[in-house]
N, C-alpha and C positions, 0 to 999 in steps of 0.2 A: 502590552499598553503602556500605554503613556502617563505620565504625574496624574491626569484627572481622571481617569481610570476607565476611560474611554475606549471602547474597542472600533477601530476604524477598518472600513470593508468596504473594497471592492466589488462590485455586482458584473458577474462576466454570462451574458446568454446573447441567443441571437434572437430572440425572441423579444421586443419592445415592452410587449402587454406584461409578460415577465418582470420584466426588470422592474418595470413599471410599479408590480401588484411587490416585489420583494422589499422595493423603498418604501411602501406606505406600509408594510409590517414592519420593517426595522425601525422605521419610522417612532413606532409605538414604545421600543425599547430605548430609554432614558441611559443606556449604559453603552448603545450600540451608534455609530454614525457613520451613513454612506458616503463616500469622499469621491466615489468616482465611479461610472459605468464602463462596459467595453463590449461590443456588439459580434466581436470575433477572437480567436485566438491570438492573430497579432496583435492585434490593437490590446486586449490584455497584457500581452508582456510588456507594451509601451506605457498603458495606464498606471500598471501596478509600478514599474521599476522607476517611474516618474514619481508618483504620488507615496510609494512606498509604504503602505497600508499593514494593518495587522494582521488582518484574513482575507482572502481572494474566496469569494464564494464563484466556484466555476463550475460551467455547463461543459461537458463534452462534446457534444455531437454540434457542431459549428459550421459552416463554410469555411473555405480556405483553411485554415490554421487550425486544429482542433484542439480538444482543452487538455489531451494528454500532451502534446509537442508544447502547447504554453506554458503547462505546469513545469514540464524539464526546463525550458528555457527561465522560468520566473527563479525556478529553484538553483540554477546555474551561476543565475546572478552574485550570488552569494549574500543577497539583502536578506535581513530579518522578516519574512513575508511568509506565513503559512496559508497553505490551499485547501479550502475543504469542497469536497467536488458536490454537486448539487443537479443531478441527472434524472433521466428518465429510466434510466438501462442499469440493470444487475446483472449482466452474465459476466463470468468468470473473467474474460479475457479483458473488456474495460475497467475490471475492478482493478485486476491484477497491475494492467498497462498505470493506469493513474498514482497508484500506491507506486511503484516501483518507478516513475517520474518524480516521485517527493511529494503527494498528497499527504495530509495528515488525517485524514477523514473522508468518509463517503456516505453520502444522505441521498434520499430519493427523490422527486418531486410528488409523491402521493404521501408525503413525509405529513403530520399535522405542523400547522404554522408554528407553532408553540417549540415543538423539537426542531426546525429548522435558528429559531432565536436560541434555543438551548444548545446546540450544536456549535454558533460560533461562539458563546460564552466559554463550554470546554476547550475549542483549538485554544482562545487566548490564555484558558491556564495550564495549557500545556498538554492537553489530552487529546484523544484519538476518537471522536464520536463515529459509529458506523450504523446506519441503517440494518437491524435484524436482517431482513433478507440478503443483504449486503454480506454480513460477518457470516450468515450461513452458506453464501456460495464460497468467500474465501476458506475456511474452515475447511470445505471440502474439497478445495485444488491445491491447498498448499501444504507441502509434504513435512508429514510430523518430524518430530526433533526428539521424538520419547522412544522408549524401547518396545514399549506395547504395540507398536505399529509394525514389530518387526519381527519375520519369521523367525522360530529358533536356529533353522539351518544359517540365516542373514547373520545370526549372533554369533554363530560358531566362526563363520567366515569373519566377521568383524576383528574378532578377537585374535584369529590367527595374523590378521592384516597388522594387528598391533605389534606381536612378536615379533614381525619382520619378515615371514616367510613369504614366499611368492607366490604366485598362483599355479604352479607347477608342483609345489611343497604344500599346499593347503590341499590340493586335489588328491594326492598320495596320503594327508594327512587321516582326510575324510571319506576315501575311498569314492570319491567323485571323477567325473571327468573336468579339465579343464574349462573347459565348455561353461559347465557348469555352475564352476566358480565364480567365471565371468559374470556370467548372469544373476548370480546371486549377488555380486557386490554392485551391479548397474543396478540392481532394485533398491538395493541397501543405501547406496550413494546419494539415490533419488530421494528417498524416504527422510534420510537423515540430514536434507539439504546440503550435501559436500560435492566435490568436483573431482576431489585426487584422493592417493594412498596415504599421502601425508596427514591432510584433513580427517579422512576416515581415523585412521589411527590415534590421532587425537582425541577425536570424539570419541573412540571406545576406552583410551584411558580418563576422560572425564568422569566416563558412564561406569566405571568400575567392572570392563567387560573382560 
């Protein structure tokens, strides 16, 4: 936010009636100012990088350049712009795609109007507002980084990885096949969010295995 504590917002939606409705809604908030609008992703990137608002309220499903691609391009510009998604879709693929592209929050169009205003203010404070339905979908799809989601055998395998044992040695130690060790490692890597043995060993060390 600038020195006047006004949150500058750009609205992105391919439906003019929705942009008009959002502009009217936000006009009632004295601490929020709509400084620009865009009807597709390519225009959103151009408007956002030109005006450098505090928040871009981004739709996802648009003709041409979609909202995920636009979000990624805005974030790649390096400008201090936060993107808050406002869409009709709550499927895991779109949520994860938007967040991975750099969006800091995810709201649905069936949200209460006051929640949209509150979401923009939350983003300006450095928070990450999330519609409850989107949050549930996200929690159900992200790998857990806690030990509670790992099986006892996966914990045993990770502990031995930490000791520096190769798969063949782990198989011999646990009296299981090397193929089974690989299967446990693949599953454990996905659950704790790592991609190689070094990361897994560091995770195991941090978690006291």
